[in-house]
MARNUKE-767412 format. One line per 3 residues: number of its first residue (from 1); their letters; for each residue z negated, x, y of N, C-alpha, C. Coordinates in steps of 0.05 Angstrom, whole numbers, plus 5000, padded with zeros to 4 digits. Each point is the difference from the previous one (the first is absolute). Last residue first. Layout:
<tiros>
NUM	a	Z X Y Z X Y Z X Y | ...
</tiros>
This chain:
<tiros>
439	kif	3872 4567 8656 5015 4985 5023 5020 4986 4981 | 4908 5015 4954 5021 5014 5006 5018 4982 5017 | 4892 5005 4979 5023 4985 5000 5023 5017 5007
436	rat	4893 4990 4966 5013 5019 5016 5030 4980 4991 | 4885 4983 4986 5024 4991 4999 5020 5020 5022 | 4908 5020 4938 5011 4996 5027 5030 4994 4998
433	tte	4922 4986 4916 5012 5019 5015 5007 4992 5028 | 4935 4980 4899 5005 4994 5030 5022 5024 5014 | 4994 4964 4896 4997 5015 5017 5001 4998 5029
430	niw	5016 4951 4900 4975 5001 5016 4994 5020 5019 | 5058 4983 4916 5000 5022 5015 4973 5002 5021 | 5027 4927 4938 4986 5018 4986 4998 5027 5021
427	cgv	5024 4915 5053 4999 5000 4972 4985 5026 4987 | 5031 4997 5107 4984 4985 4982 5001 5010 4973 | 5001 5048 5098 5020 4994 4984 4984 4989 4973
424	tvt	4973 5001 5109 4990 5007 4972 5028 4988 4985 | 4983 5037 5109 5013 4982 4977 4987 5003 4973 | 4997 5018 5115 4986 5012 4974 5006 4977 4981
421	age	5065 5033 5089 4980 4982 4990 4989 5005 4972 | 5067 5047 5054 4969 5012 4997 4986 4981 4998 | 5087 4965 5032 4999 5025 4991 4968 5009 5004
418	kmd	5019 4893 4990 5005 5024 5021 4997 5030 4990 | 5030 4887 4972 4982 5020 4994 5006 5026 5014 | 5042 4905 4989 4972 5004 5020 4984 5022 4989
415	awf	5086 4969 4961 4974 4995 4987 4975 5003 5015 | 5085 5014 5035 5000 4979 4988 4973 4990 4983 | 5017 5088 5037 5000 4977 5018 4999 4975 4993
412	adg	5018 5072 4937 4969 4996 5010 4991 4977 5019 | 5092 5021 4970 4983 4984 4981 4974 4997 5006 | 5044 5063 5051 5016 4971 5007 4984 4981 4984
409	akp	4988 5087 4988 4990 4994 5020 5003 4970 5006 | 5009 5037 4900 5010 5007 5025 4986 4989 5023 | 4957 5037 4906 5012 4981 5011 5014 5001 5032
406	fya	4996 5076 4924 4980 4986 5014 5015 4977 5008 | 5039 5072 4950 5000 4975 4990 4976 4983 5018 | 5024 5088 5015 5022 4987 5008 5003 4973 4982
403	syt	4935 5067 4988 4992 4988 5024 5027 4982 5006 | 4992 5049 4921 4988 4975 4999 4997 4982 5028 | 5039 5094 4989 5017 4982 4980 4988 4969 5008
400	sil	4956 5074 5040 5031 4993 5017 5012 4981 4985 | 4922 5031 4962 4989 4986 5019 5030 4990 5013 | 5009 5058 4930 4990 4975 4990 4996 4981 5026
397	kna	5015 5094 5016 5024 4985 4993 4999 4971 4989 | 4921 5049 5026 5016 4997 5022 5027 4985 4992 | 4943 5035 4934 4990 4972 5016 5015 4992 5018
394	eea	5024 5082 4957 5007 4973 4983 4984 4976 5014 | 4980 5083 5042 5030 4994 4998 5007 4976 4980 | 4909 5025 5002 5010 4995 5030 5030 4991 4998
391	vsp	4932 5037 4935 5016 4974 4995 5012 4990 5025 | 4935 5075 4996 5025 5007 4984 5017 4979 4992 | 4922 4995 5060 5026 5004 5012 5019 5009 4980
388	dvs	4916 4928 4996 5011 5027 4989 5027 5007 5005 | 4945 4935 5047 4979 5011 4981 5012 5024 4977 | 5060 4946 5065 4971 5007 5010 4980 5016 4988
385	kak	5081 4963 4963 5008 5025 5014 4971 5010 5015 | 4996 4918 4950 5007 5019 4982 5007 5027 5019 | 4982 4920 5044 4982 5013 4988 5002 5022 4984
382	qfq	5073 4950 5029 4987 5013 5020 4971 5016 4990 | 5048 4946 4941 5016 5029 5003 4986 5007 5020 | 4964 4918 4993 4992 5016 4980 5016 5030 4996
379	dvv	5020 4930 5059 4973 5010 5007 4993 5017 4978 | 5084 4955 4992 5003 5028 5018 4970 5006 5006 | 5004 4925 4952 5012 5018 4984 5001 5030 5013
376	vwy	4965 4920 5037 4981 5010 4988 5016 5027 4982 | 5058 4948 5054 4976 5009 5018 4984 5019 4981 | 5059 4949 4956 5014 5022 5009 4982 5017 5020
373	vwk	4983 4909 4971 4992 5020 4982 5012 5025 5007 | 5023 4922 5047 4976 5014 5010 4995 5023 4978 | 5070 4942 4988 5008 5022 5014 4976 5013 5009
370	nef	5000 4909 4970 5003 5022 4979 5011 5021 5005 | 4986 4928 5064 4973 5016 4986 5002 5021 4983 | 5083 4952 5033 4984 5015 5019 4972 5018 4987
367	adn	5046 4929 4950 5017 5029 5002 4989 5021 5021 | 4933 4930 4963 5021 5000 5007 5016 5024 4998 | 4909 4991 4973 5005 4974 4997 5034 4995 5005
364	gcg	4950 5083 4958 5008 4993 5031 5010 4970 4991 | 4994 5077 4937 4977 4999 5013 4992 4987 5020 | 5081 5037 4937 4994 4968 5003 4975 4992 5014
361	kgg	5032 5091 4983 5013 4989 5015 5001 4977 5005 | 4949 5071 4955 4986 4981 5027 5022 4987 5010 | 5007 5069 4926 4983 4980 4990 4990 4983 5020
358	aay	5052 5081 5012 5014 4983 4981 4987 4977 4997 | 4969 5054 5068 5020 4993 5006 5017 4981 4979 | 4911 5036 4993 5004 4979 5015 5027 4991 5006
355	vrg	4989 5078 4950 4991 4976 4982 4999 4973 5025 | 5019 5085 5037 5022 4989 4979 4993 4980 4980 | 4931 5034 5054 5019 4991 5019 5028 4988 4985
352	ill	4924 5047 4948 4997 4975 5014 5015 4983 5024 | 5020 5088 4971 4999 4983 4973 4996 4974 5008 | 4985 5069 5062 5030 4993 4999 5000 4978 4979
349	yak	4915 5028 5010 5008 4984 5020 5037 4993 4998 | 4960 5069 4944 4986 4968 4993 5010 4979 5021 | 5022 5092 5010 5021 4988 4986 4987 4973 4990
346	gyn	4947 5063 5055 5020 4983 5014 5015 4984 4981 | 4899 5036 4999 5028 5000 4979 5021 4980 5012 | 4909 5024 5028 5020 5010 5019 5030 5003 4978
343	pdv	4906 4969 4980 5012 4981 5020 5024 5014 5016 | 4952 5003 4901 5021 5018 5017 5006 4988 5021 | 4948 4956 4934 4997 5023 4998 5008 5023 5014
340	sla	5024 4906 5015 4972 5000 5000 4983 5032 4989 | 5097 4976 5000 4989 5009 5032 4970 4996 4996 | 5046 4982 4921 5003 5027 5010 4992 5006 5025
337	sra	4996 4910 4971 4974 5017 4992 5013 5032 4997 | 5053 4934 5039 4978 5001 5016 4975 5018 4983 | 5085 4989 4961 5006 5014 5019 4972 5002 5019
334	aqr	5000 4940 4926 5000 5032 4996 5005 5017 5019 | 5006 4909 5021 4970 5005 4993 4996 5032 4983 | 5088 4961 5022 4983 5003 5025 4974 5011 4994
331	akq	5051 4971 4926 5012 5030 5015 4986 5004 5023 | 4980 4919 4957 4983 5018 4990 5013 5032 5005 | 5041 4920 5040 4972 5003 5010 4989 5023 4985
328	ynn	5086 4979 4979 4997 5015 5028 4974 5003 5004 | 5058 5001 4913 4977 4988 5006 4990 5011 5028 | 5074 5018 4938 5009 4981 5025 4972 4985 5009
325	mgt	5015 5078 4929 4993 4972 4990 5001 4978 5024 | 5033 5091 5004 5006 4999 4970 4992 4969 4991 | 4997 5035 5098 5028 5004 4985 5001 4989 4972
322	fyl	4912 4996 5048 5021 4990 5018 5031 5002 4988 | 4921 5026 4949 4998 4974 5007 5022 4990 5019 | 4999 5091 4983 5002 4986 4974 4999 4974 5005
319	lgl	4973 5051 5070 5033 5002 4997 5012 4985 4974 | 4904 5013 5019 5012 4980 5018 5033 4998 4996 | 4952 5067 4949 4997 4974 4995 5009 4976 5014
316	eyy	5007 5088 5029 5018 4998 4980 4996 4970 4991 | 4937 5027 5062 5028 4994 5015 5021 4994 4974 | 4912 5027 4971 5000 4970 5017 5029 4993 5008
313	mda	4984 5088 4972 5004 4984 4976 5004 4971 5009 | 4980 5071 5063 5030 4993 4995 5004 4983 4971 | 4916 5011 5034 5019 4987 5020 5022 5002 4990
310	kke	4942 5049 4953 4995 4972 4993 5019 4981 5019 | 4994 5095 5008 5016 4992 4977 4999 4969 4994 | 4951 5037 5072 5026 5007 5006 5014 4986 4975
307	nse	4909 5001 4990 5012 4975 5018 5026 5001 5004 | 4944 5038 4913 5015 5012 5032 5010 4977 5011 | 4965 4985 4911 4977 5009 5021 5012 5006 5027
304	els	5038 4941 4907 5002 5019 5018 4977 5000 5020 | 5008 4937 4929 4993 5026 4992 5002 5024 5018 | 5034 4905 5016 4974 4999 4994 4983 5029 4989
301	iae	5099 4986 5019 4984 4998 5025 4963 5004 4994 | 5064 5000 4926 4999 5026 5015 4985 4999 5020 | 5006 4918 4955 4986 5019 4987 5000 5031 5015
298	nyy	5060 4932 5031 4969 4995 5010 4976 5016 4983 | 5098 5011 4980 4993 5010 5032 4968 4986 5006 | 5038 4974 4916 4991 5029 5001 4994 5014 5025
295	qea	5027 4909 4991 4972 5005 4987 4994 5027 4995 | 5081 4971 5040 4974 4992 5016 4977 5010 4984 | 5085 5013 4954 4995 5019 5024 4969 4994 5017
292	kgs	5029 4940 4933 4990 5027 4988 4995 5022 5025 | 5042 4920 5023 4977 4989 4993 4983 5029 4985 | 5094 5004 5029 4985 4998 5023 4969 5000 4987
289	egr	5089 5042 4968 4981 4988 4983 4974 4991 5022 | 5086 5057 5017 4998 4973 5004 4982 4975 4992 | 5021 5100 4998 5008 4988 4983 5003 4970 4998
286	kfy	4949 5057 5063 5032 5009 4999 5016 4986 4977 | 4905 4985 5006 5013 4992 5020 5033 5001 5003 | 4943 5039 4932 5009 4974 4999 5009 4988 5023
283	aqg	4974 5086 5006 5026 4997 4979 5006 4972 4994 | 4926 5021 5063 5025 5008 5009 5022 4995 4980 | 4914 4990 4967 5008 4974 5016 5022 5005 5018
280	iah	4969 5072 4943 5015 4980 4985 5004 4976 5015 | 4960 5071 5043 5028 5008 4990 5011 4975 4983 | 4912 4991 5036 5021 5000 5020 5028 5005 4986
277	aaa	4922 5009 4944 5010 4971 5003 5022 4997 5023 | 4968 5089 4982 5015 4993 4979 5008 4968 5004 | 4947 5043 5066 5028 5009 5000 5013 4989 4976
274	ssk	4907 4981 5002 5015 4985 5025 5029 5010 4995 | 4950 5000 4914 4994 5011 5030 5020 4987 5018 | 4959 5002 4886 5005 4986 5021 4998 5015 5025
271	ene	5015 5024 4901 4988 5012 5020 5009 4983 5028 | 5022 4964 4913 4986 5027 4993 4987 5010 5026 | 5062 4935 5014 4980 4987 4986 4982 5023 4990
268	ymv	5076 5031 5046 4986 4988 5014 4972 4984 4986 | 5074 5046 4950 4981 5013 5019 4982 4992 5013 | 5056 4944 4958 4984 5013 4980 4983 5017 5011
265	iat	5065 4967 5051 4982 4975 5000 4978 5016 4979 | 5079 5044 5017 4977 5001 5028 4977 4982 4991 | 5072 5001 4937 4981 5028 4999 4980 4999 5025
262	rmy	5067 4930 4992 4984 5002 4976 4977 5018 4999 | 5070 4999 5070 4975 4978 5007 4984 5004 4974 | 5071 5058 4998 4977 5003 5017 4982 4980 5001
259	lds	5068 4980 4943 4988 5022 4990 4976 5010 5022 | 5064 4939 5024 4983 4987 4983 4981 5025 4987 | 5053 5014 5098 5000 5000 4968 4978 4984 4984
256	lkc	5009 5030 5096 5006 4970 4993 5002 4994 4974 | 4987 5092 5036 4976 4981 5004 5004 4969 4999 | 5078 5061 4991 4975 5008 4983 4978 4985 5002
253	eds	5064 4985 5064 5011 4990 4972 4979 5008 4979 | 5007 5027 5089 4978 4980 4996 5006 4989 4975 | 5025 5103 5012 5008 4973 5016 4977 4984 4993
250	ngn	5001 5091 4967 5017 5003 5024 5009 4973 5015 | 4907 5031 4943 5030 4997 4990 5019 4992 5029 | 4902 5013 4973 5013 5022 5017 5030 4996 4995
247	rll	4941 4939 4959 4993 5000 5032 5020 5020 5018 | 5000 5000 4904 5016 4971 5010 4995 5002 5030 | 4952 5062 4951 5028 5004 4996 5022 4980 5014
244	kvi	4905 4986 4989 5001 5016 5019 5032 5016 5001 | 4970 4933 4937 5000 4987 5033 5012 5023 5014 | 4988 5023 4918 5024 4984 4999 5001 4989 5031
241	kka	4924 5046 4969 5024 5016 4998 5026 4987 5010 | 4914 4945 4981 5002 5018 5029 5028 5019 5005 | 4988 4956 4916 5010 4982 5021 4996 5014 5026
238	lev	4972 5047 4929 5029 4999 4994 5012 4982 5026 | 4907 5006 4988 5010 5027 5009 5034 4999 5000 | 4952 4923 4963 4992 5003 5027 5015 5027 5013
235	ntp	5018 4936 4916 4997 5032 5000 4998 4998 5034 | 5021 4920 4946 4976 5005 5012 4987 5030 5004 | 5091 4972 4958 4998 4988 5027 4969 4999 5014
232	dae	5064 5049 4924 4971 5007 5003 4993 4985 5032 | 5091 4994 4963 4986 5006 4973 4965 5005 5002 | 5061 4978 5073 5003 4981 4980 4979 5003 4976
229	fkp	5020 5070 5068 4979 4975 5005 4996 4979 4978 | 5062 5066 4983 4974 5014 5003 4979 4972 5003 | 5093 4984 5016 4993 5002 4969 4968 5008 4997
226	sfv	5039 5004 5089 4990 4972 4994 4995 5003 4966 | 5025 5079 5053 4972 4993 4994 4997 4975 4993 | 5089 5041 5016 4988 5022 4984 4968 4985 4993
223	dii	5062 4948 5050 5012 5005 4975 4980 5022 4980 | 4976 4979 5095 4993 4975 4985 5013 5010 4976 | 5019 5068 5052 4967 5001 4997 4999 4971 4980
220	skc	5091 5013 5029 4991 5023 4978 4973 4998 4995 | 5030 4938 5065 5009 4994 4975 4991 5020 4980 | 4983 5011 5095 4983 4981 4989 5009 4994 4963
217	daa	5012 5095 5053 5012 4974 5010 4983 4979 4980 | 5002 5103 5009 4977 4980 5009 5009 4972 5008 | 5056 5083 4982 4983 4989 4974 4981 4979 5006
214	ssn	5054 5054 5070 5010 4971 4986 4991 4990 4974 | 4937 5053 5077 5023 5006 4978 5012 4975 4990 | 4923 5011 5064 5026 5003 5010 5023 5006 4986
211	vfl	4911 4986 4962 5006 4974 5020 5028 5009 5013 | 4965 5070 4955 5007 4977 4978 5011 4981 5016 | 4964 5070 5048 5023 5011 4988 5012 4973 4978
208	eev	4915 4989 5042 5020 4999 5019 5030 5008 4989 | 4919 5009 4948 5002 4973 5004 5026 4994 5019 | 4971 5085 4982 5015 4992 4978 5004 4970 5003
205	ata	4951 5041 5066 5025 5014 5001 5019 4990 4978 | 4908 4975 5009 5017 4990 5018 5030 5004 5003 | 4935 5044 4939 5005 4973 4994 5017 4983 5017
202	ada	4975 5088 5022 5019 5000 4981 5005 4973 4987 | 4931 5010 5063 5025 5006 5017 5024 5001 4975 | 4913 4991 4972 5008 4977 5010 5028 5004 5010
199	ika	4955 5074 4960 5010 4982 4988 5013 4972 5011 | 4963 5062 5061 5023 5010 4990 5009 4980 4977 | 4912 4981 5035 5027 4986 5016 5025 5015 4992
196	kkd	4923 5020 4943 5008 4975 5000 5021 4990 5023 | 4964 5086 4999 5019 4999 4979 5006 4972 4997 | 4937 5017 5062 5024 5011 5012 5021 5002 4973
193	ekt	4912 4965 4992 5015 4975 5020 5028 5020 5002 | 4942 4999 4904 5004 5019 5027 5023 4989 5018 | 4980 4957 4921 4973 5000 5017 5004 5017 5025
190	eke	5068 4940 4921 5000 5026 5020 4973 4993 5019 | 5038 4930 4943 4980 5018 4989 4995 5023 5014 | 5062 4936 5032 4979 4986 4994 4976 5016 4986
187	vqe	5090 5037 5014 4987 4995 5027 4974 4982 4999 | 5049 5017 4916 4987 5025 5013 4992 4993 5028 | 5041 4929 4967 4978 5007 4978 4986 5026 5011
184	ala	5083 4976 5038 4979 4980 5005 4971 5005 4982 | 5075 5047 4975 4994 5010 5029 4975 4980 5013 | 5043 4982 4914 4989 5020 5000 4986 5013 5025
181	dai	5060 4919 5000 4972 4996 4990 4982 5023 4991 | 5092 5013 5039 4978 4988 5017 4976 4994 4991 | 5063 5037 4941 4990 5018 5015 4976 4986 5025
178	asy	5048 4941 4935 4976 5021 4990 4992 5018 5016 | 5068 4944 5032 4977 4984 4989 4976 5016 4992 | 5085 5039 5018 4995 4992 5025 4966 4990 4992
175	inv	5058 5013 4925 4992 5023 5013 4981 4996 5020 | 5045 4924 4968 4978 5009 4982 4990 5024 5010 | 5077 4975 5045 4976 4984 5007 4978 5003 4980
172	mee	5077 5050 4985 4991 5006 5021 4977 4987 5011 | 5041 4975 4916 4989 5024 4998 4985 5006 5029 | 5061 4932 5003 4976 4997 4988 4979 5017 4995
169	ksi	5083 5015 5039 4988 4987 5015 4969 4993 4980 | 5057 5082 4959 5004 4970 5011 4978 4988 5018 | 5045 5103 4991 4977 4982 4982 5003 4974 5012
166	eek	5063 5057 5033 4996 5018 4972 4973 4985 4986 | 5054 4981 5085 5002 4989 4977 4996 5011 4976 | 4982 5025 5095 5027 5015 4982 5007 4987 4977
163	eyr	4923 4973 5048 5024 5001 5024 5021 5008 4983 | 4926 5010 4953 5001 4974 5001 5026 4998 5016 | 4959 5084 4997 5017 4993 4974 5010 4972 5003
160	nla	4944 5024 5070 5028 5016 4999 5014 4991 4978 | 4916 4970 5000 5019 4986 5020 5024 5014 5003 | 4935 5046 4951 5005 4968 4985 5025 4987 5017
157	vvm	4960 5074 5035 5022 5008 4983 5006 4978 4987 | 4931 4988 5059 5019 5006 5016 5023 5007 4981 | 4919 4981 4964 5013 4974 5010 5023 5006 5016
154	ylk	4950 5068 4964 5010 4981 4978 5008 4980 5011 | 4957 5056 5059 5021 5010 4991 5018 4986 4981 | 4912 4969 5017 5018 4996 5028 5029 5009 4993
151	lvg	4930 5022 4937 5011 4967 4996 5019 4996 5027 | 4960 5086 4997 5019 5000 4982 5011 4970 4999 | 4931 5014 5056 5023 5017 5008 5026 4991 4982
148	yna	4910 4980 4972 5016 4978 5023 5024 5006 5009 | 4960 5027 4903 4995 5010 5028 5021 4982 5019 | 4953 4958 4907 5024 5022 5012 4999 5002 5028
145	sng	4946 4934 4946 4994 5024 5014 5015 5023 5010 | 5025 4919 4947 4991 4995 5029 4986 5022 5013 | 5050 5035 4914 4993 4971 5009 4997 4998 5028
142	ale	5024 5083 4942 4976 4992 5019 4991 4970 5013 | 5074 5031 4940 4979 5017 4994 4969 4992 5012 | 5088 4958 5024 4997 4995 4972 4974 5015 4988
139	fvr	5033 5021 5086 4988 4970 4995 4987 4996 4978 | 5051 5081 5011 4970 4998 5010 4992 4978 4999 | 5082 4996 4975 4987 5014 4977 4970 5006 5011
136	acm	5064 4967 5056 4997 4983 4987 4982 5011 4978 | 5031 5058 5059 4977 4980 5013 4994 4978 4981 | 5065 5057 4978 4969 5017 4999 4991 4985 5012
133	nyv	5088 4967 4999 4985 5003 4967 4975 5011 5001 | 5046 4998 5083 4993 4972 4990 4985 5002 4973 | 5038 5081 5033 4976 4992 5016 4988 4970 4990
130	dvy	5084 5026 4971 4977 5018 4983 4971 4994 5013 | 5080 4959 5039 4992 4987 4975 4978 5019 4984 | 5032 5029 5080 4985 4979 5006 4991 4983 4975
127	nqp	5045 5089 5036 4992 4998 4972 4978 4973 4998 | 5040 5031 5085 5021 4991 4985 4990 4997 4975 | 4944 5037 5064 5001 4972 5000 5022 4990 4983
124	ryk	4944 5089 5007 5031 4994 4989 4998 4970 4998 | 4931 5048 5044 5020 5018 5002 5028 4991 4988 | 4924 4939 5003 5000 5010 5026 5022 5021 4999
121	nlm	4979 4954 4925 5011 4982 5018 5006 5015 5027 | 4954 5051 4930 5029 4994 4992 5010 4981 5024 | 4909 5008 5003 5016 5024 5014 5031 5000 4993
118	iak	4944 4930 4968 4998 5002 5034 5018 5024 5006 | 4985 4985 4908 5016 4985 5013 5004 5000 5031 | 4938 5057 4953 5028 5009 5000 5019 4981 5011
115	sgl	4909 4970 5002 5005 5024 5020 5026 5011 4993 | 4975 4941 4934 5003 4985 5025 5001 5019 5024 | 4984 5036 4916 5025 4990 4997 5004 4983 5024
112	yta	4916 5033 4991 5018 5022 5011 5029 4993 4995 | 4928 4936 4975 4995 5009 5030 5027 5020 5004 | 4994 4959 4916 5009 4982 5025 4999 5014 5022
109	eqg	4978 5050 4921 5031 4995 5008 4999 4985 5022 | 4930 5054 4958 4995 4981 5025 5026 4998 5010 | 4983 5087 4941 5001 4974 4996 5007 4980 5028
106	ylq	4993 5101 4984 4975 4983 5003 5004 4975 4993 | 5073 5062 4986 4975 5017 4995 4976 4982 5000 | 5087 4962 5012 5000 5015 4973 4968 5011 4996
103	irk	5021 4962 5087 4999 4981 4979 4992 5011 4971 | 5025 5056 5069 4969 4995 5003 4997 4976 4980 | 5088 5030 5010 4983 5023 4979 4971 4992 5005
100	dyi	5061 4946 5045 5006 4997 4972 4979 5018 4984 | 5001 5003 5093 4989 4977 4994 5005 4993 4969 | 5038 5080 5043 4972 4997 5001 4986 4979 4988
97	ill	5097 5008 5014 4988 5008 4972 4972 5000 4995 | 5045 4974 5084 4997 4980 4983 4991 5010 4974 | 5013 5059 5063 4979 4989 5010 4998 4972 4974
94	tdi	5067 5068 4990 4972 5011 4994 4977 4978 5010 | 5089 4979 5018 4999 4997 4977 4972 5013 4990 | 5026 5006 5090 4990 4973 4994 4995 4998 4974
91	aae	5026 5082 5020 4977 4996 5013 4993 4970 4996 | 5088 5027 4985 4985 5016 4980 4966 4993 5005 | 5069 4969 5063 4996 4982 4973 4989 5010 4981
88	rad	5008 5051 5079 4989 4976 5005 4995 4989 4974 | 5053 5069 4998 4975 5009 4998 4983 4975 5009 | 5092 4987 4994 4988 5000 4977 4973 5009 4996
85	ger	5026 4965 5095 5017 5000 4978 4984 5007 4976 | 4943 5026 5082 5021 4981 4994 5015 5008 4980 | 4892 5013 5044 5021 5005 4992 5023 4981 4996
82	tai	4913 4994 5041 5010 5022 5012 5029 5012 4985 | 4938 4925 4970 5012 4995 5038 5015 5025 5003 | 4959 5001 4917 5026 4981 5003 5009 4997 5027
79	vne	4924 5050 4984 5021 5016 4997 5022 4982 4996 | 4920 4958 5017 5006 5016 5024 5026 5015 4996 | 4968 4943 4930 5014 4987 5018 5003 5016 5024
76	lit	4954 5042 4931 5025 4994 4993 5018 4989 5022 | 4906 5015 5007 5015 5025 5000 5031 4990 4998 | 4941 4931 4989 4997 5008 5021 5018 5027 5006
73	pgq	4994 4970 4912 5015 4981 5013 4999 5010 5028 | 4936 5048 4942 5035 5004 5000 5019 4978 5016 | 4899 5003 4988 5012 5012 5026 5027 5005 4994
70	ifi	4955 4960 4934 4993 4986 5016 5013 5012 5029 | 5009 5037 4920 5012 4975 4996 4995 4983 5027 | 4959 5087 4981 5032 4997 4997 5012 4980 5007
67	nkt	4906 4998 4987 5008 5008 5030 5033 5004 5000 | 4948 4994 4920 5012 4974 5012 5007 5003 5029 | 4963 5077 4950 5029 4993 4995 5010 4975 5011
64	tke	4904 5026 5005 5021 5011 5025 5027 4995 4995 | 4938 4981 4934 4996 4978 5023 5014 5007 5018 | 5018 5026 4896 4986 5006 5022 5004 4983 5021
61	svr	5041 4992 4920 4971 4990 4999 4985 5004 5023 | 5100 5022 4980 4993 4974 5014 4968 4991 4998 | 5052 5087 4975 4983 5000 5018 4993 4972 5012
58	ddc	5076 5032 4944 4980 5004 4985 4972 5003 5013 | 5084 4972 5043 4999 4984 4977 4969 5006 4988 | 5042 5039 5082 4977 4993 4998 4993 4977 4977
55	nef	5082 5053 5042 4982 5018 4981 4975 4984 4998 | 5068 4967 5063 5015 5009 4974 4987 5013 4982 | 4958 4986 5084 5009 4970 4985 5012 5006 4976
52	cwk	4981 5074 5052 4976 4982 4985 5002 4978 4987 | 5072 5045 5049 4991 5015 4974 4977 4991 4987 | 5023 4958 5084 5022 4996 4978 4989 5017 4975
49	wtp	4951 5013 5076 4992 4974 4991 5021 4996 4978 | 5021 5077 5046 4971 5005 4983 4995 4973 4989 | 5071 4994 5060 5005 5019 4975 4982 5002 4981
46	yad	4985 4944 5085 5017 4992 4978 5003 5020 4979 | 4954 5016 5083 4981 4992 4982 5019 4991 4969 | 5033 5027 5087 4992 5022 4984 4982 4994 4979
43	kyn	5028 4928 5055 5031 5018 4990 4989 5018 4984 | 4935 4944 5043 5010 4991 4975 5022 5019 4986 | 4916 5002 5065 5025 5019 5003 5014 4994 4974
40	kqn	4915 4965 5033 5022 4987 5003 5025 5014 5000 | 4909 5033 4976 5012 5008 5027 5024 4981 5010 | 4959 4994 4911 4980 4987 5021 5007 5012 5032
37	yfe	5059 5022 4929 4998 4970 5002 4979 4995 5016 | 5012 5086 4979 5026 4993 5017 4998 4974 5009 | 4933 5029 4939 4996 5017 5028 5024 4988 5017
34	tyt	5010 4976 4913 4979 4988 5012 4990 5009 5025 | 5065 5047 4947 5011 4976 5009 4979 4985 5021 | 4966 5078 4951 5023 5005 5022 5009 4977 5019
31	smn	4944 4993 4920 4982 5010 5026 5021 5007 5025 | 5034 4980 4912 4984 4976 5006 4990 5001 5032 | 5045 5078 4955 5016 4982 5013 4986 4973 5014
28	vtf	4945 5063 4950 5010 5011 5024 5020 4979 5016 | 4968 4979 4913 4981 4998 5021 5008 5007 5028 | 5057 5013 4926 4997 4974 5007 4975 4993 5021
25	ddq	5019 5088 4963 5025 4991 5019 4994 4968 5004 | 4936 5040 4949 4999 5010 5026 5022 4993 5021 | 5008 4978 4905 4975 4983 5010 4997 5006 5034
22	afv	5062 5058 4949 5008 4970 5004 4981 4982 5010 | 4974 5083 4976 5015 4997 5027 5011 4976 5000 | 4947 5008 4921 4987 5001 5027 5015 5002 5026
19	sas	5042 4998 4922 4986 4979 5003 4982 5000 5021 | 5040 5079 4969 5024 4982 5011 4988 4968 5008 | 4938 5067 4965 5009 5011 5027 5022 4977 5007
16	fim	4978 4994 4906 4973 4986 5019 5010 5009 5034 | 5063 5033 4936 4999 4972 5002 4979 4990 5013 | 4997 5086 4986 5027 4997 5021 5000 4969 4998
13	vaa	4936 5038 4947 4993 5006 5023 5022 4990 5020 | 5015 4994 4910 4978 4981 5006 4996 4999 5032 | 5054 5070 4963 5017 4975 5000 4978 4981 5013
10	mml	4961 5081 4979 5018 4998 5025 5017 4977 5005 | 4944 5017 4917 4984 4990 5026 5017 5002 5022 | 5045 5010 4922 4992 4976 5005 4986 4999 5020
7	ilt	5024 5086 4983 5023 4984 5009 4992 4973 5003 | 4939 5056 4962 5004 5005 5031 5024 4983 5008 | 4986 5000 4911 4977 4984 5015 5006 5007 5025
4	rrk	5053 5045 4949 5006 4972 5003 4983 4981 5006 | 4985 5100 4993 5024 4992 5020 5003 4972 4998 | 4938 5027 4941 4988 5000 5027 5019 4993 5022
1	m	5031 5010 4910 4984 4977 5005 4988 4997 5029
</tiros>
């Protein structure tokens, strides 16, 4: 009986001792790899880190155990950089398993699956379909709060799949739209300026990727979003999204579409701004709907605070009156308004010169006087290059062209007019100028 009791006691001691030794092994290995890690000696940290990683399941409640997962990727990326062939692939496998095991032990799937997607794309970009599926899952779980780096990667691999004809153009447009909305929301909500800048950079990159892709054509955008807008025509947020997509399109065709006009107007009526009214005015101008274009140009000008932008809008309005409505007097007035806010706006003088050339041919009593208009035409071109050197080349070409239409010296002799005489061009032009002749 005593012998049996002794045997049982010895067995208990052995079991306890084994447990203690196992615990000591874990503690020793944690301490060893941590010391190497802190020295940035990742090569020597790896063996003991790997032992801890493979034996940590029963110790997940301990705070220090999380360091195995936090520090593991740094150790492994340094190991991967020094290995080749099967050894390198094995290290990559371990790196990816870190994220699976962390999800298993700690949850937070969206966070760690996103990290795994980034690493998989970095080391095995050929597995882009798996990366795509991981990113899609992260977006499904986290919604608009998904990590901005994962969202950018999602856009990259989605375009890869689209270019390989593995997803449709409609899917691609919808993915871009969803990602762009998420990043815009993150930029708006982020309070830390450095992080806000990084998110904004990601949003810009995503936009450039889409705009430069073949998915960004008007037809696909219109086909996808027209039914959505028809079903909810007062949805301002939807209207904003459509306007942004169509503005980013690769041609004016997008901004000339009915969908663009309708959504832009919904957006403008909800949040009146000079930029929105200007965009609508430009679109109507290009569509040849001059009356509506004039309305929105005037609204844009009334809302604009920047003189530089206002001068541009007055100039465009002048072009509208000139080329779209053949209203020469209004065209001149708009150009003069541009000069009133920016006296050095050379293009306005060029416009006035062209307007005089087109609309002043009958401002004389006879054939000789009808040519006087070209003096005031050239005067405007001279003024243009005198105030704005950027238009000098164009102004000189126009001066050369229209000087050829000056009255001839022989005609001036019979009219009893001398070179340098001061004359006034009549009718609606009513400009004083100096007589000049050609031989």
